[in-house]
N, C-alpha and C positions, 0 to 999 in steps of 0.2 A: 368559159368557165361559167356560164350558167346551166349548160349540160351538168358539168361536174356536180354544182352544188343542186340542180333537184335531182340527182341521181343518189348525193348523199342523203338528203331528205328524206328520199323514197325508201331507201337504205334503211334509215335512222328509225321512222315510223314502223317498218314490216318487222325490226327488229324488236323494238321494244311492245310491239304487237304479241311475240314469238314469247318475248322474256317475261310478260304478265299470263301466259297459259302453263309456264313449267312450274308443278307445283312440288316437287322437291328438289333436295340437293342436286340428285344426279343428274334430273333434266338438267337444271341452272347449269351444272356445269358443261352438261353436250353443248348449250348454247352459247356459252363462253367458245370454248373452244371452236364454233362454226363463226362466231364473230369476231369475236376479238383478239382468237388467236394468233399465231405467227402467218399462216395459211387461211385464215377467216376471211370475211367479205371483207369487210372494213381493212385488211392491210393489203388487200387488191386494190379497192381504188385507190388508196393512200400512193401505193407502187405506179399507179398510171396517171398524179402531178405529175410525175418526171417526163412524160412523153407533150406536156402542153408547151406554150411557148413562154417563155421567159417572163413576161409582162403579168401572164397568169398566173403561172404559177406560187404567188404570194398571196392571193386570197384565195386560192383552191386551200392551199394548206392550213390556213387558218378554218375554211370552216369543214376541212377534214378532223384537224385537232376540237374541231367545237363538238361534234360530232363524236369524237371519241369520249370526250368529256361526259359529253351526257349519258353516251352507252354507259359508261363507266361507273358514273353515280346511281343508275338505274338502276345497274348490275351489283352493287354495293347494297343499295336498298333493298334489294329483292330476296337476295342471299340472309341478309339480317331476318327479313318476316319469315321464310321458311324455318330457317336457323330457329327462331324463336317458336314456333309450331310444332316443329320438331321435338325439342325442348320440351315443353306442356304438354304433349301428348306421353311423351317416356316418365315425366313425373305424375301424370295421372297413371300409366302402366304399372306403377311401382310403387304406387299411393298402398299405404298401411291404414288398415283402418282398428286405431286404437282401442275402437269399442270393443273387438274380440276378443275372446278370453284368451289367456299367452298359454303357449306350448307347454306340456310338461316337461321339464327335466330328467333326464336320463344317466341320475348321478349312481356312482356305483355303492359299496359298502363291504364293510366289515366280513373277511373271509373268516368261516365258521369256526377254527383254532382261533382266529386271534379273538371271538367273542367269548367263547369259554376263557382262554387263557386270562382277557381281562376279568371276567365272573370269579374266577380261581384266585389270582389275586388280592382284589376285593376285598374277597372272604379273609382272604390269611393276615391281609392288613390290619382288620377290624380285629382280627386276633392277638395283636401284638408283634407279628413279622415285618423284616424288610424284605424287600427285594434284591438280589444281587446277582449280578451276572460274570461271566467268566468265557475265553477263548474256546472255538469251536474246536481247534487242531493245538490235541492237548500231550503231554509228556505221558510216558508210560508211568512215571511213577504215579503223578496226579489220577490218572485214570484206573490203573490197575494195584501198583504198589502200595501206596499210601490207604487205600483202601482194605486194608488183608487180603488183596488177591496176588500174588508172587508168584514169579512166572515159574510156569510148572505144576501151578496149583490148578486142579481139576474145577475148578470154578471158572478157570478163564472160557472153559466151553459153552457155560452162559451167552459169552455175547461175544458174535462173530465179529471180527473188529478188521479195519480199513486201516493199513498202515503208511502215513506218509513216506516214512525215512526208518524203514525197520532198523532194531526192534526199538527203538528209543520215541517214534514220534506218530501222534495217533489220532485219527477223529476219534473224537471222545464217542464212547458208547452209552455214556448216561450222562446227568450233569450233575454227579456227586462229586467228582472234581471241583467241583465250583466251591460247593462246601469244605474240603479240606483245601482251599486257596484261603476263605476264609479264615478258618481257625487259625492259621498261619496267621496271620494280622490281625487277629484281634481277641479280647481274652474274654474268658463266660462273666457275665451272662453271653450268651448267642441266641439267637431268636432270629433264624434266616428262613426263605424259599426262595429256589434257584431256579428258574422257567427257560428252556433255549432249545435248540435243534440238538439231536442228538443222527448218528449214522450209524447201522449196522449192515455190514457184509452178508445179506441172506434174500432166500428167495421169496420175490414178491408174492403176496395172495388176498383173500380177502381181512385177514385181517394180521399182518405184516408190510411193513414199507422200510424200506432202506431207508429211508430218512421221515424221522417223528419228532415232536415237542412231546420235553419231559417238564415236569416241575416235580423236584424234590425238596424237601423243605430239612432241616434241623434245626433243635433247640441242646444247648449245652447250659446247666446251671448245678447247683447245687442240692441233691436232693431230688430230684426228677427220677418219675416212676412210669410204672405201663399206664397206670390209672392214667397219668397227667396226656400221656400219648394218647390212649383211646378217649378221651375227654376233647381232647384239640381234634380228631377225628369225626367223633361223630356229632361234635359242634358244627363244621365242615360242611358235613353229607346234610345237617338239616337243614343249612343257607344254599345247599347249592340244589337239591331238591326240593322237600317240604319237610315241613316240622316235624313229622311225627314218623319218619321212615325208619324202619329198625335196619340196622345193623350187625354182622357177623362179625366173628374173628377167629380165625383156624390157623394154628403155627405151619411156619414156613421155613426155607433156609434161606438165608441171603448172607455173601461170608463178612461184611461189615458189620451186620447187627449182630446180636446174643442176649436175648430170645429175639427170635422174629415171627413176623404173622402176616399174615392177609386178612384184609378188610374187604367184606363182601356187604351189597347192599340191596333193599330188595329194588327188584326188578324196575323200574320207575315206566316203564311201558305197562305192564300187567298190575303193578303194585303189589307183587308176592302172590299171581294167582294161578303164574304159569303160561306162558306164550312161545312162539317161535324165536323171539330173541331168546331168552334166557332160558331156552331150552326146556322147557315147562317147569323147571326146578323154582323159580322164583325169584333166584337170586344170583346176580349178577357182581364179576369179583372187581373191583373199584382201583386197588393198591395195593401195594405192599411196603412193613414198615418192619419198625421193632428199635430196641434201643442198644442204641452205637456202640460196638464192640471197645473194649478195653484198650484192642491193641491198635487201634485206629485214633484213640484218643492218645495214646503215646507217642504214634509217629508225628504228632503235630504240637508234643512240646505241652500235652496238657496233663494232669496229674490221676489217674482214673479213680483212685482212694480220694482223692478234695471232689470230684464234679464228676457227671454221668451228662448222659444225654438221650434224646430218641431223636429218628430220622424215618424219613416218608417218602414214597414220590409214586408219581401218577402219570396219565397219559391223555392229556386234554381232549385228544383225538379220539380216544374211545368214551372217555367221559361223553364228549360230540353224540357219539354213536348211539350212546345207549340215550339219551338225551330227544335226536330225533330219531329215534327208529334207523337208523344207518347200517345198512348189514357189509359195504364195501372200504373201505380203508382208504384202498386207492383213488376211492371217488374226491379224496378231499384237494390232491394235488396232479389228477388229471385234466385241469384246465378247461372244465366242460362248463361252460356260462351256464347254461341250463340247470345244470345240480347249482351251484353255489348261487343264482338270482333266487333260490330261494329261502334262502336268509338275510336277504337285502332288508 
């Protein structure tokens, strides 16, 4: 019995010294396996108790259990200490210095086309126009027929069309169909602008895209004249560019207006002195416009003898290209962040 108690005491003291030397959780686990594990040193001593005479076994068992409790208690305390130290070290390593300046947030920005669209719609709202929209997949009737462009009309060659369900369903080639839909469901006076995407089946180059935006405007009332149209367009150009910008109007042809014209403005890059953007002419074509053709008014149920109107259409990408001296329309939808971040 004395030999067993002495051996357990020696084991306990040696194990406690080794436990005190354990400096991390890994070393602590190795100690637990070596001392308290199934094949550890304490288990070996406890198995030896079965070899003792029967009268010595109870006392030896009590001594072994006491040694086991002492070692388990010491293990739990040491584990708690080491885990507390490890946690303190982790907290210190992850500590955030609240006195440091915050990192700059890199947020997105509106696309340059969206910026230009918002500027255009804001100007025309101030001029008394409301914004209306329509479907991008359109019936041939609204896209062509109601706009005085019947089947086999040579003017159809002006638009390269995507057909969804030939010959009656198309991807709209302009936003003028929205004007027809608006007039069908409202009576004069009408003053609307129609922004939206358009689609044309044509080759891409620096000035042509298969998908682009348009903003078209329409006013129908009694007694409107070409002077009213020019006044609206000049006011728009003065707000869009600068107050004393010079505008030029020349005759042009569009099947849904009569007479038709195109409007040019002083080149915003060189202000009329001549540069590569305006090809040294000092002028840039901005939009097409004209007085609504009487046949278009008849198709929507208006009496062209009682009311008349004017219409115009422009491309926001073209205006953005002029404003920012961009020489390739394909940059707008090429998804190159280096280009887009310039407008943030």
